[in-house]
C-alpha distance (Angstrom), angle and dihedral (degrees) to the residues before:
residue distance angle dihedral
M1 . . .
R2 3.80 . .
R3 3.82 94.5 .
P4 3.85 102.7 93.4
A5 3.81 90.5 52.7
L6 3.79 90.9 49.2
A7 3.79 89.6 51.4
A8 3.78 91.1 57.3
V9 3.81 92.3 48.4
A10 3.81 91.7 47.5
A11 3.80 91.1 52.4
V12 3.78 88.8 65.8
L13 3.79 94.5 45.7
L14 3.78 105.9 43.1
A15 3.79 147.9 1.4
G16 3.79 104.0 -122.1
C17 3.79 132.0 -35.1
A18 3.80 93.2 -24.6
S19 3.74 138.8 25.1
P20 3.81 113.7 -97.5
E21 3.80 87.2 -137.5
G22 3.81 86.9 74.0
D23 3.80 92.2 59.5
P24 3.81 110.2 105.2
G25 3.81 91.0 -144.2
P26 3.80 129.8 -141.9
R27 3.74 120.1 -2.1
P28 3.78 132.0 171.4
P29 3.80 119.4 -87.0
A30 3.77 116.5 -88.5
S31 3.78 116.2 -92.6
P32 3.80 109.1 -88.8
A33 3.77 113.5 -91.7
P34 3.78 117.7 -133.1
V35 3.79 114.2 -98.3
S36 3.78 89.2 -141.7
S37 3.78 136.8 12.8
A38 3.76 141.2 157.3
P39 3.80 114.2 -72.2
A40 3.78 115.8 -91.2
S41 3.76 116.1 -109.0
G42 3.77 114.0 -80.2
A43 3.78 129.6 18.2
T44 3.80 121.8 -81.5
R45 3.77 103.5 -111.5
S46 3.76 126.5 -145.2
G47 3.79 109.1 -96.1
T48 3.81 94.1 36.0
L49 3.80 112.7 141.6
L50 3.80 121.3 -126.6
V51 3.79 117.3 -159.6
A52 3.81 133.0 -175.4
D53 3.80 109.3 -126.6
F54 3.80 103.2 -147.7
G55 3.79 91.6 -176.7
S56 3.81 100.1 49.0
D57 3.82 106.0 33.6
T58 3.80 92.6 -118.2
V59 3.77 143.7 100.0
T60 3.79 116.7 -127.2
F61 3.80 128.1 -149.4
V62 3.80 108.6 -140.0
D63 3.79 126.0 -167.6
P64 3.83 103.9 -141.0
G65 3.79 90.0 -138.5
T66 3.78 103.5 42.3
G67 3.79 110.1 16.0
P68 3.84 137.0 -119.0
R69 3.79 120.9 11.2
D70 3.81 108.1 168.4
S71 3.78 141.6 -7.1
V72 3.81 131.4 -150.4
R73 3.80 123.7 -158.8
V74 3.82 108.5 -124.8
G75 3.82 109.3 164.8
T76 3.78 141.0 -68.8
A77 3.82 118.8 -35.7
P78 3.83 102.9 -15.7
Y79 3.80 112.8 -151.8
G80 3.82 119.3 171.8
L81 3.78 128.8 15.5
V82 3.80 139.8 -174.7
V83 3.81 132.1 -170.1
D84 3.82 124.5 -141.9
G85 3.79 130.1 -149.1
A86 3.79 92.2 -94.8
G87 3.79 92.0 60.7
R88 3.80 96.1 -104.4
A89 3.78 118.0 138.7
W90 3.81 118.1 -147.8
V91 3.80 110.0 -154.6
A92 3.82 126.0 -168.2
T93 3.82 108.8 -138.8
A94 3.79 134.2 166.2
E95 3.82 90.0 -102.6
G96 3.80 101.3 44.3
V97 3.79 141.6 -63.0
A98 3.79 110.8 -51.1
V99 3.80 119.3 -149.3
V100 3.81 114.9 -148.9
D101 3.80 128.1 -170.1
T102 3.80 99.9 -138.9
H103 3.82 92.3 -165.8
R104 3.81 95.3 55.8
R105 3.80 92.4 27.5
T106 3.77 95.8 -133.0
R107 3.79 136.5 120.3
L108 3.79 112.8 -105.9
D109 3.78 101.3 -176.8
L110 3.80 147.7 -11.9
I111 3.80 112.1 -141.0
P112 3.84 112.2 -156.6
Y113 3.77 120.1 -135.6
R114 3.77 120.9 -108.5
T115 3.81 90.9 -149.8
R116 3.80 115.0 104.0
D117 3.83 132.7 -145.4
L118 3.81 95.7 43.4
G119 3.79 91.5 140.7
P120 3.81 125.1 -144.1
V121 3.78 119.8 -20.4
T122 3.81 104.8 -95.1
G123 3.74 144.4 159.9
G124 3.78 122.9 -131.6
E125 3.78 133.8 79.7
Y126 3.79 96.6 -70.9
R127 3.80 99.1 48.5
G128 3.78 118.2 132.9
G129 3.79 121.5 -113.1
G130 3.78 138.6 57.2
M131 3.79 123.6 -2.6
G132 3.81 120.4 153.8
I133 3.80 117.3 30.4
A134 3.81 134.6 -177.4
L135 3.80 140.9 178.2
A136 3.81 126.6 -128.1
P137 3.83 112.6 -114.7
D138 3.81 91.0 -112.9
G139 3.80 92.3 48.1
T140 3.80 94.8 -123.8
R141 3.80 97.5 113.9
V142 3.78 139.7 35.1
Y143 3.80 121.1 -154.3
V144 3.81 120.7 -155.2
G145 3.78 128.7 -174.4
V146 3.81 110.0 -137.1
H147 3.79 120.0 -155.5
V148 3.81 116.0 -141.7
P149 3.82 107.1 -162.6
S150 3.81 93.1 -148.4
G151 3.82 97.2 54.6
N152 3.77 146.0 -47.4
G153 3.79 120.3 10.9
T154 3.77 135.5 -131.5
L155 3.78 137.8 -127.7
E156 3.80 112.3 -132.2
T157 3.80 122.7 -161.0
I158 3.80 119.4 -147.3
D159 3.81 124.7 -164.2
T160 3.81 104.7 -134.0
A161 3.82 93.1 -152.1
T162 3.81 97.4 52.4
R163 3.82 96.9 25.5
E164 3.79 90.3 -135.3
V165 3.80 132.2 130.0
T166 3.80 106.2 -110.3
G167 3.79 101.5 178.6
T168 3.79 148.7 -3.8
A169 3.79 133.2 -148.5
P170 3.82 132.2 -172.1
V171 3.82 116.5 -106.4
G172 3.79 137.3 165.1
R173 3.75 130.7 -69.0
R174 3.85 119.7 -66.3
P175 3.82 100.1 -2.7
F176 3.80 98.2 -143.3
D177 3.78 94.2 176.4
V178 3.81 140.4 21.2
D179 3.81 125.5 -162.7
V180 3.79 134.7 175.6
S181 3.81 129.2 -140.2
R182 3.80 118.2 -110.7
D183 3.81 92.1 -106.8
G184 3.81 93.4 44.9
R185 3.80 93.7 -122.2
E186 3.81 96.8 114.7
V187 3.78 137.3 38.4
Y188 3.81 122.4 -154.8
A189 3.82 119.5 -150.6
T190 3.81 115.2 -169.5
G191 3.81 110.3 -144.3
H192 3.80 106.8 -152.5
D193 3.80 97.3 -170.8
S194 3.80 96.6 37.6
F195 3.83 97.5 50.5
D196 3.79 93.2 -125.6
V197 3.77 152.9 98.6
T198 3.80 117.5 -130.5
V199 3.81 113.7 -146.9
V200 3.82 108.8 -149.5
P201 3.84 118.5 -170.7
T202 3.80 111.4 -137.8
E203 3.81 99.4 -156.3
G204 3.79 97.9 56.2
Q205 3.80 91.3 -99.9
G206 3.78 103.3 144.6
A207 3.78 135.7 -36.5
P208 3.82 126.7 -62.2
R209 3.79 112.3 -85.2
R210 3.78 130.7 -154.6
V211 3.80 123.8 -127.9
E212 3.80 116.4 -169.9
A213 3.82 115.1 -124.5
A214 3.80 103.7 -170.6
P215 3.81 114.6 119.2
Y216 3.84 88.9 166.9
G217 3.80 94.3 42.5
T218 3.80 125.6 -113.2
E219 3.80 100.3 -81.6
G220 3.79 110.8 143.8
G221 3.80 95.1 29.8
L222 3.80 112.3 -155.0
G223 3.80 90.6 2.4
S224 3.78 95.7 56.8
W225 3.81 121.3 112.6
L226 3.79 90.5 -158.8
K227 3.79 99.6 83.8
P228 3.81 132.7 122.4
H229 3.79 116.9 -95.1
Y230 3.81 115.9 168.1
A231 3.80 132.0 5.5
V232 3.79 137.2 -167.9
V233 3.80 132.6 -157.5
R234 3.82 111.6 -121.7
P235 3.82 108.9 -127.6
S236 3.80 95.3 -144.3
D237 3.81 99.0 59.4
G238 3.82 110.7 -2.7
R239 3.81 94.0 -109.6
L240 3.80 117.5 149.6
L241 3.80 116.4 -119.1
L242 3.83 117.4 -155.5
P243 3.83 117.9 178.2
F244 3.81 121.2 -149.4
E245 3.80 127.8 -166.3
G246 3.80 96.2 -33.7
E247 3.79 85.5 -77.2
R248 3.80 109.1 79.2
L249 3.79 134.7 33.5
L250 3.79 112.0 -160.1
V251 3.81 111.3 -148.7
V252 3.80 110.3 -162.8
D253 3.79 127.6 -167.9
P254 3.81 100.9 -149.9
A255 3.80 91.7 -162.9
T256 3.79 94.6 61.4
G257 3.80 102.8 18.1
R258 3.80 89.7 -127.1
S259 3.78 119.0 136.4
A260 3.78 140.1 -167.9
V261 3.80 130.8 -161.0
E262 3.80 125.4 -132.0
A263 3.80 125.5 -171.3
M264 3.80 122.5 -104.0
T265 3.80 127.6 -168.5
A266 3.84 112.6 -152.3
N267 3.83 96.5 87.9
T268 3.81 95.1 -154.4
H269 3.80 137.2 110.9
Q270 3.83 105.9 -84.8
H271 3.80 131.9 -150.2
G272 3.82 127.0 152.1
A273 3.79 123.5 46.5
A274 3.80 137.7 -176.4
I275 3.78 135.1 173.2
T276 3.78 130.2 -147.8
P277 3.82 123.3 -137.4
D278 3.81 91.1 -100.1
G279 3.81 91.1 55.8
T280 3.81 99.9 -101.5
L281 3.80 108.0 151.8
L282 3.81 120.5 -143.2
V283 3.82 117.5 -163.5
V284 3.80 128.5 -177.6
G285 3.80 117.1 -135.3
T286 3.81 109.1 -155.5
G287 3.79 97.7 -167.9
P288 3.79 139.5 -89.0
I289 3.77 129.9 -34.0
D290 3.80 88.4 -161.5
P291 3.83 110.3 26.4
A292 3.79 90.2 -160.5
A293 3.80 92.6 59.9
D294 3.82 109.8 19.3
E295 3.78 134.3 70.0
G296 3.80 127.7 -115.2
P297 3.82 132.2 -103.8
S298 3.79 116.0 -48.0
L299 3.77 147.7 152.1
T300 3.80 115.1 -118.4
V301 3.81 115.1 -150.4
R302 3.80 107.1 -163.9
A303 3.81 118.5 -172.8
P304 3.81 120.3 -143.9
D305 3.82 89.2 -101.7
G306 3.82 90.8 57.4
A307 3.81 98.0 -104.6
E308 3.80 110.1 142.1
T309 3.77 137.0 -153.8
V310 3.81 116.2 -168.7
I311 3.81 114.6 -154.6
P312 3.83 115.0 -164.9
L313 3.82 117.5 -127.3
D314 3.78 129.5 -158.6
G315 3.79 107.6 -116.8
P316 3.82 134.1 -20.1
H317 3.81 121.3 -37.8
E318 3.81 134.5 -178.8
D319 3.81 119.7 -162.8
V320 3.80 139.7 13.5
A321 3.80 141.1 -152.2
A322 3.81 129.6 -175.5
S323 3.79 129.9 -136.4
P324 3.83 114.9 -109.2
D325 3.82 91.1 -105.3
G326 3.80 91.7 52.2
R327 3.81 93.5 -125.5
T328 3.80 99.5 108.1
A329 3.80 134.9 46.4
Y330 3.80 124.6 -158.2
V331 3.81 114.2 -154.5
T332 3.81 121.7 -168.2
G333 3.79 120.3 -135.3
G334 3.80 97.1 -154.7
F335 3.81 98.7 101.1
T336 3.81 122.7 -175.6
R337 3.82 91.5 -122.8
D338 3.80 129.2 61.6
G339 3.78 117.0 -73.2
H340 3.81 99.5 56.7
W341 3.80 122.9 151.4
D342 3.79 131.2 -154.5
G343 3.77 104.3 -109.9
I344 3.79 152.4 58.1
T345 3.78 129.8 -102.8
V346 3.80 113.5 -139.9
V347 3.81 111.2 -150.1
D348 3.81 123.3 -164.0
L349 3.80 101.5 -145.1
E350 3.82 92.7 -158.1
T351 3.81 101.2 47.7
H352 3.85 96.9 22.5
E353 3.79 89.8 -133.1
T354 3.81 116.0 148.9
R355 3.79 135.0 -158.6
R356 3.78 134.1 176.0
L357 3.78 130.9 -121.3
A358 3.77 128.0 -169.2
A359 3.82 115.4 -118.3
G360 3.80 137.3 163.9
E361 3.78 125.9 -54.9
R362 3.82 112.5 -61.9
P363 3.84 97.6 -16.2
L364 3.81 114.7 -153.6
G365 3.81 118.2 159.2
I366 3.80 118.3 43.9
A367 3.80 138.2 -172.6
V368 3.81 134.8 178.3
L369 3.81 112.5 -128.6
């Protein structure tokens, strides 16, 4: 395998998945969004896509057939988002968690973080504030991973009824993704820069515990390309699935901390992941680390039995969501590294045909309403 050598080279060149030199640095907070407004024209239909526009401080409502319809300002540099059963979107921004009424298309609230030392409000990949975000199965709590630029992050718990932070827990560095167990008793925060997943009990049963997620090892430290990004919880058994480089799928038992590695076939740097109710895994390939040896951007469709189909994509992408019927994937073009584009690729998972839709500026997180 060429990967350990690449990790050492990357450590000299960069500090993560993108060079800090590309970060635009501090900028003023976004203009306050109204806490109420008249409804936007037209009803928000079921199946509408909602994307977090990292580059324009908004979320955009996208009709999957025709493209963008409306945008709502939420806060600086929104990253991940999740939608509850009442139609409220919870959006992790640099300033706090924004709450959006997706029916009226207006921001209801901006909940400040309790975590300290987040630094100035900025855009760019390395900004402090919320990253991964997830909803409890019963909808009563939202969990957001908060990046602290100076070190390890935190997991903040928000009560969805009161819209208040009710607790914090220590997690790894740069929590790219947050997931919740099927029974709601544990939360899993994926620490990109600490090569780990932190398992956080939700009922006060024990302290958070670290599970290493490093199938290539940790050589290169902050400069390594070979870190975890996004995870999913497998419906059949609650195992965590973490894809790496289109070569290895790390399967973690969160109860024991033990892991196994399965082969993957896309041979490309991988970021976003989603899983359908039947256990089909969707993984976004962002493109090569080494263009001479690696393949380009793609979407991996991995069946529950491990059989894979790799669908080429045009240009870098970041995250993915599936339609409720599992027939269509929506892949955001925002990308946390340079080379992003302002749109979504719609992938027919039966025919493998693709088409592009416009979206907001640098769309990252995505949900299907």
